[in-house]
N, C-alpha and C positions, 0 to 999 in steps of 0.2 A: 301693782307696779313695783319693779325692782328698785331697791334703794341701796346705796353704798354709804356707809358712815365711817368717816376717818377719825383717827385720834393719834395722839403721840407727838404733835408738834410742840414747839416751845422755843425758849431762849437757851443757847448753849455757847460756851466759849470755843474759840478755834481749837481744833484738835480733839474736841469732844465727840460724843456719840448720841444719837437719838434713834428710836425705832418707831416708825409710823405703822399704823394698822388700818386696814380697810376691810370692814365687815359687811358682807352682803346679806340681804334679806332673803336670799334663796341659795340653793346649792350652787357652788362655784363651778360645778361640772357643766352647768348650763351656759358657760361662757367659753368662747374660743380663746380669749386672752384677757388678762387683766394687767394693769400697770399703773405707772405714775407719770404725770407731767408736772412741770413746775413753771411758774411765771414770776419773774422779779419785776419790781416797779419799772415801768417804761420800756420793758423788753417783751419780746414775743414769748409765747408759751413753747416750751421745749420738752420733748420726750426724754424721760430719765431712765426708765427701766420697764421691761415687759416680761411677763411669764405666761406661757401658753398652757392650754389644757393638757398638753403632753409633757409639760415640765421644761420645755425649752426656754431659755432666757436671752434677753438682749439688754445691753447697757450703753448709754451714751458714753463717748470717749472721756468726757469730763468727770465721770464718776466711776469708771472701771477701776477695780482694785480697792475701792473704798465703800461702795454700796453693794448690798446683796438683797435681791428680791426672793421671796419664798412664799409658800402657800401652806395653809393648814386646812385640808379638805373637810375634816371633821368639824372645824369651827367656822367654815365658810369665810375664811379670812386670808387676806394677802398682806404680807409684811414688807417693809422696806427698812432694812438695817443700814444706818448711815454712820460710818466711822470716819475718823480723821477729817472732820468737817472744817470747811473753809468759809470765810466771810462771803465769798462768791456763791456759796450754796444757799444763801438767804433768798427765800422766795415763798410763795404760796404753793404748796404741793397738793395736787388733786389726783385722786384715784379715779380710774375709769375701767369699764368692762365692756366687752363686745359680745352680746348674746349670740349663741349659735343660731344660724339661719335668719339672722336679722341684720339690717344695715344700721340699726340704731346703736348709738353709743350711750352708755349710762355713765353719769358723772357723780362723784361725791361732792360735798360742799366745799372742800378745800381746808387745809390746815396750814397755819403760818409756821415757818421755820426761820429763826433768826440766829445767825452765827456772829458773835462779837469777836473783834480782833484783840 
């Protein structure tokens, strides 16, 4: 069974940076896409960023210009570099992957990001 393991969350002051990592237990070439959602307390889960197997990227308007999603195929890892963080970025960030040829979505366990003002 495919597993995704996230790391890199934590507490940071506004204006600071964090880098989240999502390591897959299998080659990430087996996924159509990988990305990150986030969910703040009492709010719906929102898509933050996506990277496709072809390298295409998508960003939510709220993070464009501040967040960058990238992949390291050799390490089977996807990263989310988060710069100029704002208190409203505080949420649990969850990595996901969509395996090729499957309707299944694989989720990581989530990592907390807290941005203090």
